[in-house]
C-alpha positions, 0 to 999 in steps of 0.5 A: 504528516501533511508538510514537506521540505523546502529549501530557498535559496536566494530568494528561489524556493526548492522542494528537492535537497539535489536542485540546490546540490545543481545550483552550486556544483563547487560546495563538498554536502556532507549526506544531511547537512544542518540547518547551520550548515545550509545557512552558511551558504545562503539556503534556508530549510523550512518545513511547510503544509501540503497544497490541498492536491499535494495533500490529495495525492499524499491520501490517495497514496495512503488509501491505495498501500492500505488497499493493498494490504486489505486485498493481500491478505490471507483468505481464512477458510475452514476445513472442519474445525480447523481454519486455514489462511489461503495467500492472495499475491499473484503468485499464489492466485496462479497457483491456486487456479492450477490446483483448483484447475486439478480439483475440477479434473478429480474432485479433489487435491492437494494445497499449500496452506497456513494455520493458524501459527503460520506454518505451512501445511498441505491439506486435501480440498475437495472442488466446493472447497476450491470454489467456497474460497474462490468465491470469499477471495473474491467477497472480500477482495471486491469490498477493498476495491470498493472501499480504496475508490470510494473513498478516494472519491471522497479525497478526489472531491475535498476542497478543504485539507481539514476534509482529507486528513479525517477520512479514513479507512 
Protein backbone atom coordinates (compact mmCIF):
# COMPACT_ATOMS: atom_id res chain seq x y z
CA UNK A 1 0.00 0.00 0.00
CA UNK A 2 2.75 2.45 0.88
CA UNK A 3 5.21 1.25 -1.71
CA UNK A 4 6.48 2.43 -5.06
CA UNK A 5 8.28 0.98 -8.05
CA UNK A 6 11.75 2.32 -8.86
CA UNK A 7 14.14 1.56 -11.69
CA UNK A 8 17.91 1.38 -11.36
CA UNK A 9 20.13 1.99 -14.38
CA UNK A 10 23.91 2.48 -14.29
CA UNK A 11 23.81 3.00 -10.51
CA UNK A 12 21.15 5.70 -10.59
CA UNK A 13 17.60 5.21 -9.31
CA UNK A 14 14.57 6.60 -11.12
CA UNK A 15 10.97 6.64 -9.89
CA UNK A 16 9.43 6.83 -13.35
CA UNK A 17 9.87 4.43 -16.25
CA UNK A 18 9.55 7.31 -18.72
CA UNK A 19 12.91 8.58 -17.46
CA UNK A 20 14.46 5.23 -18.40
CA UNK A 21 12.88 5.47 -21.84
CA UNK A 22 14.50 8.88 -22.32
CA UNK A 23 17.89 7.50 -21.28
CA UNK A 24 17.51 4.67 -23.82
CA UNK A 25 15.66 6.33 -26.71
CA UNK A 26 16.67 3.80 -29.37
CA UNK A 27 14.88 0.91 -27.69
CA UNK A 28 11.32 0.09 -28.61
CA UNK A 29 9.91 -0.78 -25.18
CA UNK A 30 6.81 -2.91 -24.76
CA UNK A 31 3.94 -1.27 -22.89
CA UNK A 32 4.64 -3.30 -19.73
CA UNK A 33 8.15 -4.73 -19.93
CA UNK A 34 8.94 -7.76 -17.81
CA UNK A 35 11.82 -7.81 -15.33
CA UNK A 36 13.71 -10.06 -17.75
CA UNK A 37 13.26 -7.57 -20.63
CA UNK A 38 14.45 -4.72 -18.40
CA UNK A 39 17.49 -6.69 -17.21
CA UNK A 40 18.47 -7.37 -20.84
CA UNK A 41 19.20 -3.63 -21.04
CA UNK A 42 20.76 -3.26 -17.61
CA UNK A 43 17.64 -1.92 -15.88
CA UNK A 44 16.50 -3.34 -12.55
CA UNK A 45 12.94 -2.85 -11.27
CA UNK A 46 12.43 -2.85 -7.48
CA UNK A 47 9.51 -2.23 -5.14
CA UNK A 48 10.48 -0.12 -2.15
CA UNK A 49 8.69 1.38 0.83
CA UNK A 50 7.76 5.04 0.60
CA UNK A 51 9.73 7.41 2.79
CA UNK A 52 8.03 9.34 5.59
CA UNK A 53 7.08 12.39 3.50
CA UNK A 54 5.76 10.27 0.60
CA UNK A 55 3.73 8.17 3.05
CA UNK A 56 2.24 11.34 4.54
CA UNK A 57 1.33 12.61 1.07
CA UNK A 58 -0.33 9.34 0.09
CA UNK A 59 -2.22 9.02 3.39
CA UNK A 60 -3.53 12.59 3.13
CA UNK A 61 -4.71 11.90 -0.44
CA UNK A 62 -6.53 8.76 0.79
CA UNK A 63 -8.15 10.70 3.64
CA UNK A 64 -9.17 13.48 1.25
CA UNK A 65 -10.89 10.99 -1.05
CA UNK A 66 -12.85 9.67 1.95
CA UNK A 67 -13.69 13.22 2.98
CA UNK A 68 -15.00 14.02 -0.51
CA UNK A 69 -17.15 10.88 -0.53
CA UNK A 70 -18.66 11.76 2.85
CA UNK A 71 -19.02 15.45 2.01
CA UNK A 72 -20.85 14.67 -1.23
CA UNK A 73 -23.03 11.81 0.05
CA UNK A 74 -26.77 12.54 -0.14
CA UNK A 75 -28.55 14.11 2.80
CA UNK A 76 -31.26 11.86 4.22
CA UNK A 77 -34.47 13.66 5.16
CA UNK A 78 -37.82 12.29 6.24
CA UNK A 79 -41.09 13.89 5.10
CA UNK A 80 -43.98 12.18 6.83
CA UNK A 81 -43.22 8.46 6.72
CA UNK A 82 -41.08 8.64 3.60
CA UNK A 83 -37.30 9.07 3.55
CA UNK A 84 -35.84 11.17 0.73
CA UNK A 85 -32.24 11.74 -0.30
CA UNK A 86 -30.93 15.10 -1.47
CA UNK A 87 -27.78 15.04 -3.60
CA UNK A 88 -24.95 17.32 -2.47
CA UNK A 89 -22.78 17.79 -5.53
CA UNK A 90 -22.11 21.40 -6.54
CA UNK A 91 -24.68 21.42 -9.35
CA UNK A 92 -27.31 19.93 -7.01
CA UNK A 93 -26.59 22.55 -4.36
CA UNK A 94 -27.26 25.30 -6.92
CA UNK A 95 -30.60 23.70 -7.87
CA UNK A 96 -31.48 23.27 -4.20
CA UNK A 97 -30.75 26.92 -3.43
CA UNK A 98 -32.84 28.08 -6.40
CA UNK A 99 -35.79 25.94 -5.30
CA UNK A 100 -35.35 27.11 -1.71
CA UNK A 101 -35.47 30.77 -2.79
CA UNK A 102 -38.75 30.13 -4.62
CA UNK A 103 -40.11 28.38 -1.50
CA UNK A 104 -39.20 31.46 0.55
CA UNK A 105 -41.49 33.49 -1.72
CA UNK A 106 -44.31 30.97 -2.17
CA UNK A 107 -44.17 28.98 1.09
CA UNK A 108 -43.43 25.73 -0.76
CA UNK A 109 -41.86 24.47 -3.96
CA UNK A 110 -41.35 21.26 -5.86
CA UNK A 111 -37.94 19.63 -5.86
CA UNK A 112 -36.34 16.52 -7.35
CA UNK A 113 -35.12 13.98 -4.78
CA UNK A 114 -34.41 10.25 -4.64
CA UNK A 115 -36.08 7.57 -2.59
CA UNK A 116 -34.38 4.66 -0.79
CA UNK A 117 -34.37 2.64 -4.05
CA UNK A 118 -32.56 5.45 -5.87
CA UNK A 119 -35.56 6.42 -8.00
CA UNK A 120 -35.97 10.10 -8.82
CA UNK A 121 -39.13 11.71 -7.48
CA UNK A 122 -40.69 15.15 -7.52
CA UNK A 123 -41.96 16.26 -4.10
CA UNK A 124 -43.45 19.42 -2.70
CA UNK A 125 -41.40 20.81 0.16
CA UNK A 126 -42.25 23.59 2.55
CA UNK A 127 -39.85 26.38 3.39
CA UNK A 128 -39.31 24.61 6.70
CA UNK A 129 -38.40 21.36 4.90
CA UNK A 130 -35.81 23.19 2.79
CA UNK A 131 -34.36 24.84 5.90
CA UNK A 132 -34.19 21.52 7.77
CA UNK A 133 -32.38 19.84 4.87
CA UNK A 134 -30.01 22.79 4.64
CA UNK A 135 -29.15 22.66 8.35
CA UNK A 136 -28.72 18.87 8.37
CA UNK A 137 -26.57 18.93 5.23
CA UNK A 138 -24.38 21.73 6.58
CA UNK A 139 -23.88 19.87 9.86
CA UNK A 140 -22.92 16.64 8.06
CA UNK A 141 -20.53 18.44 5.74
CA UNK A 142 -18.95 20.36 8.62
CA UNK A 143 -18.45 17.12 10.54
CA UNK A 144 -16.72 15.57 7.52
CA UNK A 145 -14.56 18.68 7.11
CA UNK A 146 -13.55 18.72 10.77
CA UNK A 147 -12.77 15.00 10.75
CA UNK A 148 -10.57 15.34 7.65
CA UNK A 149 -8.59 18.25 9.04
CA UNK A 150 -8.14 16.55 12.39
CA UNK A 151 -6.81 13.39 10.73
CA UNK A 152 -4.70 15.40 8.28
CA UNK A 153 -3.06 17.19 11.20
CA UNK A 154 -2.33 13.85 12.88
CA UNK A 155 -0.65 12.64 9.68
CA UNK A 156 1.35 15.83 9.24
CA UNK A 157 2.57 15.73 12.85
CA UNK A 158 3.46 12.03 12.77
CA UNK A 159 7.10 11.09 12.93
CA UNK A 160 6.80 7.45 11.95
CA UNK A 161 5.32 5.52 9.07
CA UNK A 162 3.85 2.95 11.49
CA UNK A 163 1.81 5.66 13.22
CA UNK A 164 0.59 7.04 9.88
CA UNK A 165 -0.55 3.60 8.71
CA UNK A 166 -2.72 3.25 11.83
CA UNK A 167 -4.65 6.46 11.15
CA UNK A 168 -8.10 5.51 9.85
CA UNK A 169 -11.12 7.44 8.62
